[in-house]
N, C-alpha and C positions, 0 to 999 in steps of 0.2 A: 583197242587197248590191250596190252599184254599184262601178264602178272608181274613182269619185271617193272613195267611202268608204274603199276600200283604200289608195289613194295618200295620203289624208290621214293615214294612220298612219306614213308615211315620215318619218324625221327630215330635217333640212336637208341633210346630206351626201348622203343617198340620193336626195333630190329633185334636188339639183344634178347628181348622177351620171346620173340618168334623163334630165334635160333635155339634158345633154351628149351622151349616147348617142343620143338622138333628133335631135340637131342643132338644138335649140331654144334661143333666147337665155334667159339666166337673169335676166330682168327682171320687175318687177311683184310683186304680193303673192303669198303662198303659194297663195291660192285661185285666182289667175289661172294660176299654174304648174300646179296640179293640174288645172284645167279644160283647159289646153292639152294636157297629157299624156293625159288621158282622151279628148279629142276625136281625138287622133292614133291611139290604140290601140283599134280597134273589132273586129278579128278575133282569133281565139284565138292565132294565131302571134305577132301583135304584142303581145298581153298577156303571153304567155310570154317574149318577148324583153325586155319591160319588167321583169318579175319576176325575170329572171335576174341583174339587177344587185344584188339583195339578197343579203347573206350568209345562209348556211343557218340560223344561229341566229336571225337577225332575222325571216326568213320564218316559222320555226316559232313565234316569239313572237307575231307578228301573226296567224298562222293560228289559234292557240289562243284569241285574243280572239273570233274568229268561230265557235268551237265546231266546228271541222272534225274529224270523227271520225277518230282514228288519226293526227293531225298529229304527235304526238310520235315515232312510229315509222316514218313514211314517209321515203323518201330524197328528196332535193331535187327531182329530176325529177318524181316522182309528186305531190309537194306543190304544185309549180308548176302541174301539170296540173289538180289538184283545185281550186286557187284560181281558175284560169281558167274551169273549169266553173261554179263558184259565181257568178263575176262575170257570166258569160253566161246564167245562169239554167238551166243544164243539170243542176244537182245541188242537192239540198237538204241542209242541215246536219242533224245529229242532233236538235237542238232543234226544228227545223221539222217533221221527220218525226214526232217524238213529239207535237207539237201537232196534227198532222193525224189522229191515231188517234181514231176515234169511241169513246165510252164507255170511255176509258182507266181511269177510276176503277173502273168495274164489272169490267173485265177484271182489274185488279190485285186486287180483292177475291176474284174467283173463283179466281185463281191462288194467292192466299194460302190460301183455303179448301181447295183441292185439295192443297196442300202439307201442311196440318194433317191432313187426312184420311189422307194417305199415312203420316204419322208415326204416327197412331193405328193404322192397319192393321199396320204393322211392329211397334209396341209390343205390340199384342194377340197377334200371332202368336208373338212371343218370350216374352211373359209367360205365356200359357196353354199354349203348346207343342203345341197341337192344331190341326188344320185346321178343325175344326167351329167353334171360336171365331172364327177368321179369316173363315170364310164367313158367320157370323152378323153380324159387324161390317160386312162388305161389303154384305150384304142390307139392313141397317139404314141404311147410309150412302147408298145409291142414292136412296131417296125423300127423304131429308133434302137431298141435293144438288139434286134437282129443285125442292123447295120453296124453297130458298134462291135458285136461279136465277130462278124465277118471281117471287119477292118483289123481288129486285133489279131485274128487268126492269120490273115494274109501278111501282116507285118512280121509276125513271128516266123512264118515260113520263109519270107525273103531274108531275114537275118540269119537263118540257118543255112541257106544255100550260098551266101556270100563267102568267098574265101577270105581267110584272115590275112 
């Protein structure tokens, strides 16, 4: 996200207040005003100063559009700091972090499989009430989990090597 993208979310009153606070004339199109503000604010402290004109609820509303993790529960100071970090490229949003995870689908399948196996273990232990049944289920599930892991890994590798 760039500072221009963020400032473009300002309504006309907020844009006018930002220009007034920075000592810039309120002339030209909104795009010109946005570019003037963005050119003037290059450092983190300047960006924080610019964002401090926004009311807290407006800052939260705009921040939620950019999927800032925890934007609803942060205080205004932390939220301004987080937005400044995102604008300067020092912080990635939750959606960008999730997009950068390699083999996300395979990891979610393995996590779901592990959860199901845990439920089966607990159910077996309570149902049979003996430790031998629990140990038998554990012994059977280990090779099955290795087989599933190898199968998923080989399928992912074959999908990568196929030309589009």
